[in-house]
C-alpha positions in Angstrom: -7.8 -7.4 11.2 -10.1 -6.9 8.1 -13.0 -8.9 7.7 -14.0 -10.8 4.7 -16.6 -9.4 2.2 -20.4 -10.3 3.4 -19.4 -12.0 6.5 -17.0 -9.6 8.3 -14.9 -10.7 11.1 -15.5 -13.8 13.0 -17.3 -13.4 16.2 -14.3 -14.7 18.2 -12.3 -12.4 16.7 -14.7 -9.3 17.6 -14.7 -10.5 21.0 -10.9 -10.5 20.9 -10.5 -6.8 19.7 -10.5 -3.8 21.7 -12.2 -1.7 18.9 -14.1 -2.4 15.8 -14.6 0.0 12.9 -17.7 -0.7 10.6 -17.9 1.0 7.3 -21.6 2.5 6.4 -22.5 2.1 2.8 -25.0 3.8 1.1 -27.3 3.1 -2.3 -27.1 0.0 -3.8 -23.9 -1.0 -2.4 -24.4 -4.4 -0.4 -20.5 -4.9 0.5 -16.9 -3.9 -0.2 -14.0 -5.7 -1.6 -11.6 -6.2 1.2 -8.9 -4.1 -0.3 -11.3 -1.0 -1.1 -12.7 -1.4 2.8 -9.1 -1.3 3.9 -7.9 1.9 1.6 -11.1 3.7 2.7 -10.5 2.8 6.7 -6.6 3.5 6.5 -7.5 7.1 4.5 -9.6 7.9 7.2 -7.3 7.1 9.9 -4.6 9.3 8.5 -6.9 12.5 7.5 -7.9 12.3 11.1 -4.4 11.6 12.5 -1.6 12.8 10.2 1.2 12.4 12.5 1.0 8.6 11.7 2.1 9.2 8.2 5.4 7.9 7.9 8.4 10.4 6.5 10.7 8.5 4.6 13.3 10.4 2.9 14.1 10.1 -0.7 17.4 7.8 0.1 14.9 5.2 2.3 12.6 5.6 -1.0 15.5 4.7 -3.3 16.8 1.6 -1.2 13.2 0.1 -0.6 12.5 0.5 -4.3 15.8 -1.1 -5.3 15.4 -4.0 -2.6 12.0 -4.8 -3.8 13.4 -5.1 -7.3 15.8 -7.4 -6.6 13.4 -9.7 -4.8 10.9 -9.6 -7.2 13.1 -11.1 -9.4 13.2 -14.8 -10.2 16.0 -15.2 -12.5 19.1 -13.1 -13.8 17.4 -12.0 -16.8 14.5 -10.5 -14.5 17.2 -9.1 -12.1 18.8 -7.2 -15.1 15.3 -6.0 -16.2 14.2 -5.0 -12.5 17.5 -3.7 -11.7 17.2 -1.4 -14.8 13.7 -0.4 -14.0 14.6 0.2 -10.4 17.1 2.7 -11.7 15.0 4.9 -13.9 12.2 4.9 -11.3 15.0 6.2 -8.8 16.3 8.8 -11.1 12.9 10.0 -11.5 12.5 10.3 -8.0 15.7 12.1 -7.3 14.7 14.6 -10.2 10.8 14.6 -9.3 11.7 15.7 -6.0 11.1 12.5 -4.3 7.5 11.4 -5.6 8.9 8.1 -6.7 7.4 8.4 -10.1 4.3 6.3 -9.0 2.7 7.2 -12.2 5.3 4.8 -14.0 5.5 2.1 -12.1 3.6 -0.5 -14.4 5.9 -2.8 -15.9 
């Protein structure tokens, strides 16, 4: 459970939780956007426990990307455009050693 900006998690949720994590802030920061807070917490967890990182093979990455783009399309035209985009990204992932072409994922 990630708490809302400013208010955090409700007292009932805190009571039901077995652990609570607080992100300390310094300077002029009064609160963090929930996405930023989640990213910071996940990065710290993965730094402390690298075995929690999942190893996804290139083949699994290609399949997940293709499935994602298929679900994203709302009509036949989008399906065609997104299918081509997935194919390009998959080709880059294979040629680039499986990194997935993250820098080229904008549409």
